[in-house]
N, C-alpha and C positions, 0 to 999 in steps of 0.2 A: 504494500500500500504506500503510495507516494506521500510526501509531506503535506501537500494541499488536501488530499483526501482525508488524511489523519486529522488535520485541523478542522475540516468540515464536519467530520464525524463527531469530534469533541463538542463543537458548537451545538449540533443536533442533540447530542446526549445531554448537554446542559439544559436545553429546552425541555427535554422529557423529564429530567429530574426536577426542574422547577415547576412542573405541572402538578406536583404533589401526589399524594396517595389517595386515590378515589375509591369509595366503597363499591363493592361489586354488585350489591343489590340493596333494596330497601323494601320495607313491608308494604307500603301503600302508594307506590309510585303511580299506579293506574286506578286509584280509587276516585270515583267521581266526587267533585266538590259539591257539597250540599248547599242548596239555597241560592244558587247563582242563576241569572237569566240565561236562557239558551235559545239558539235558533232552531228552525224546524228539523234540522239534521242532528240535533243534540249537542252541538258545539257551543262554547261560550259565546254569548252575544256581547261583544265588547262595547257596542254603541248604545246599550241600554242605559237609562239614567243612573247617575251616580247615587248611591244610597246616602241617606241622612238619618241622624238621630231624631227623636220626637221633637226636640227643641230647634230643629233646623240645621244643626251643626253637621257639616260634611263628615262622613265616616270613611276613614282611610284604611280600615282593617282589611286584611287579606294577605295572600302570599304573592310576592311581587318579584319580577325580574328588574334589576336596576343596572344600567350600563352606560358608560361614557362612549362617545364617538371614538372610534379607533385611533384617530389622529391624536387624541389627548392621552390615551392610555400610556404611551411611551414618552410623551412630552407635554406635561401639564401646562407649559408656558407657550403653547403653540400660537396663541393670539397676541402675546406680548411682543413689544419691540425688544431687540437685543439689549438696549441700554436699560430696560426696566428690570432685568435680572442682574442682581449684584454680582461682582466678580467672584465672591465666595461661593454663591449658589452655582454659577456657571462652571467653576472649577470642579466642584464636587460632582456635578452632572457628567462632565467630560470624563473625569476619572472613573466613575462607576460604569458608564457606557463602554469605555475602552477596555474594561475588565469583564465585559459581558454580564454585568450584574451579579457577579459571583458572591457578593456579600449582601445580597438583598435580605434585610432582616426578617421580613415576613415569610420568605420561601425557604431560606437556608437556616436562619436563626429561629424560625417558628414563633416569632413574636406576633402579637395581634397587628392587623393592618392599620388600625387607628383611622386617620382621616380618609384613607382609601376606601374604607367601608362606607363612609358617607358619600364619596364620589361615585362609587359603583364600579365593579370590575377591577382589572380585566380578567377574562373577557366579559363575564356577567356575574354580578353579585345577586344572590337570592335572599330575600329578607321577609320575615313574617312580621307584620304590623298588628299589634293588639292595642286598641284604642279605648280609653275610658274618659269620662269628663275631666279627670284631674291628671292623667298621665297617658303618654303614648310610649309603648314598649316596642323595641325592634330587636328581633332575634335573628342571628346569623348562623349559617351552617357550621362554621368553625367554633361555635359555642360562645362567640362574643355577643354582647348585647348593648343596647343603648336605652337610657331612660330620658324622656323628654317631659319635663314637668310643666303642667298647665295650671298650677294652683296659685299663680301670681308671684312666686318667689323671684328674687333677682339673682343674677349670676354672682358667684362668689368673688370677693375682692382679691383674695390671694389663694387660688386653688392649688391643692397638691397635684402636681402634674400626673396625668394618667394617659393610657393609650386611647380611650374613647372620649375623654373630655367630659365636660359638664354642660348639660343642655337645658334650656328653658324655651317655652313656646307660647305664642299668643295667636289669636285669630284676628285677621284683618279681612272682614267679610267672609268669603268662602275659601280664603287662603290661609294655611297654617305657616306662620313665620317662626323659624327655629334658630336660635343663636347658641353657639357652642364655643367654649374656651377651655383652657386648662390641659391642652395636649402636652405630652412629653415630646422631646425632639428626636426620638429613637427610630422613627419610621420614615419611609419615603412617600412622596406624593404620587409617584408614577413608577413604572417598571424601569425607566432609565436612571432614576436615582435623584431627581430633584428633591432637595431637602426642605424641611420646615423647622421653625424654632418653637420654643414654648410660648411665644407671643401669637401664634397662629389663632385666628378667629374665623369660624365659618358661619355663614348666614344662608339658610335654606328657605325656599318658598315652595310649599306643596299646594297644588290645586288639582283636585280630582275632577277631570273634565267630563268623564263618563264612567261607566262601570269598569271598563278595561284599561283605563290609562290615568296616570297621574303626571301632570306637567310639573317639572321640578327644576328650579334654578338654584345653583350653588355658587356662592361667592366666597373666595378665600382671601383673607387679608393677613399678610405677614410682612411687616415693614422691614424686618431684619434681613430678609432675602429678596423681596420683590417690591419695587417702587410703586407698582400699581396693583389694584385688586385683580384677581383672576376670576372671571365670571364664566360659568359653564352651564349648559343645558344638559340635564341628566334625567331624562324621562324614565318612568317606570310603567311596566305592563303587567297585567294580572296573569299569574301562572295558575291555570285551572287544571283540575284532575291529576294532580301530582302532589308530592310531599317533600319535606325537607330531607336532605341527605347529610347526615353527620360527617363532618370532615375534621380529622385530627392530623395535624402536621407532625408525624412521628418518624418518618423515614428520611426526610430531607437532610437533617443534620449529619446523618451518616455519609452523605454524599460530599460534604465539605472538603475532606482531604483530596478528593478527585477533581475539584474545581480549581483550576489554576489561572483562569482568565486568559489573557493573551500570553503566549510563550515568549521567551526572550528572542527567539528567532523571528516570530511574527512582529514583535515590536521594532525589529531592525529592518523589516521589509519596507522598501520604498518603491512606490509605483510612479513611473515617470509622468511629469505634468502633461505631456502630449497624449499619453494613454488615458489619464483621468479626464481630459477635455472631451475625449470621444464618448464618454458615458453621460455627459450632461444632456438633459432632455426630459421630455414628458412621456410617460408610459401608461397605457390604458389596459385594464384587465381584459382578458379574452374569456368569453363565455359567461360573464357576469360574476361579480364578487359580492359576498354577503355583507361585508363591511367596508371593503376598500375597492374603489373604482379606478383611482388614478395615483400614480407615484411620480414625483418630480425630483430629479437629481440635479443639484447645482454644485458649483465649485467655488470655494472661498479660501484664499490663503493656503492653497495646496491640500485642502480637505474637502472630500465629497460630503454633501449634506443631503438628507432625504426628507421630503415633505410628503405627508400622507393626505390624500384628498385636498391638496393645496395648502396644508397647514403644518407648521412646525419646521424644524431644521435639525434632524437627528444626525449625529456624526456617523459616517460609514467607515469602519475600520477594516483595512485590507487583510484578507487571509491568503490571497494570491493576487496575481495581476488582474484577474477578472471576477473574483469572488470577495464579497465584503460582508461584514456583520454590522447590523444596526439594531437598535432596540426594536424587538418584535420579530427578528428572524435573520436568516441568511439570504443574501441576494447575489445572483450570478448573472453577469452580462454576457450575452451570446452574440457572436458576430458571424457574418457570412464569409464566403471564401475570399472576398475582397477586403475584409477587415472592417466592414461597416457594421455597427451595432444594430441589430434588428429587433431584439427583445430582451426582456429582463425576467428572470425566474425568481419568484419569492418562495423559498424553501422552508418548510416546517415539517415536524415529524408526521403530521396528519395528511398534508397535501402539498403539492407543488403547483403554484399558480403562475400562469404566463401573462406578462404585460407587454404588449406590442408597442414599439416606439412610434410616437406620432410626430414628434419634432425634436 
């Protein structure tokens, strides 16, 4: 096996290891959800009216899929200008992406995801919401939980830092507004490794537009690392006729000794500027993509950068002259017999997707 194939195999193995240990079965995965509106063929009717309590308060209860757009999963700062990310945050992000996320505290260290639970994903976070007049409880499959207090209490003045923070909520019409502070700084905001400090504050706005969907806006404020708030749309869809799968991160720490990030040989690898310039362009998915339709490759100061659906600037680290790693997978540029780049392959353990070059 040549050096390039060994490197590619190691990157793919890392991705598999970071996927965690998933349960093989569950007791009620196909059990029909009781009391939900259904269409004539028996499926969930997502467009049915949103339920309310007797006093008119919207009811957010249910089992929900919560997910960020793929562009933000690896780069939470995709909508910010470069100068809005402090040098300290940018340096940590570059360092962590260059090592393929081998020190991700949630996947390898088995620490709770903290604010990433609030953001949703990647790829999808499932959460059980239980609502009462005085408290909203959120239960996650990895046994983490949140308490959102609706009893009029104020946020603590000097909270003891925790993974999930401290949350209070209030109703503004049919929208639940939730403020959370008191996070510790031990978790990442995305898979690439953007940091947050103990000063992080999140503001969420939940509005259940119909039975099957909650529109949710999340604002992140952390002046220690980001000069502007990060505002994201993180919608939630009702998960019908299924149940929670308990997930315990117990195998990943055993993988730590095998995760070395980039090897010394790969760190010394230099791809010529004229070769890098050949890869610059826009690539569109062939056959339709579930989350990603377009990849854009740019070149800045000798570094290839990847944008997903037109957003972000993820560093692409060379594994060979034509294969690169970026947050979210391995990418191989393919050329024709004349040396013209025709398409890009996005490689993951589950699937290889082709993106044809458009310009």
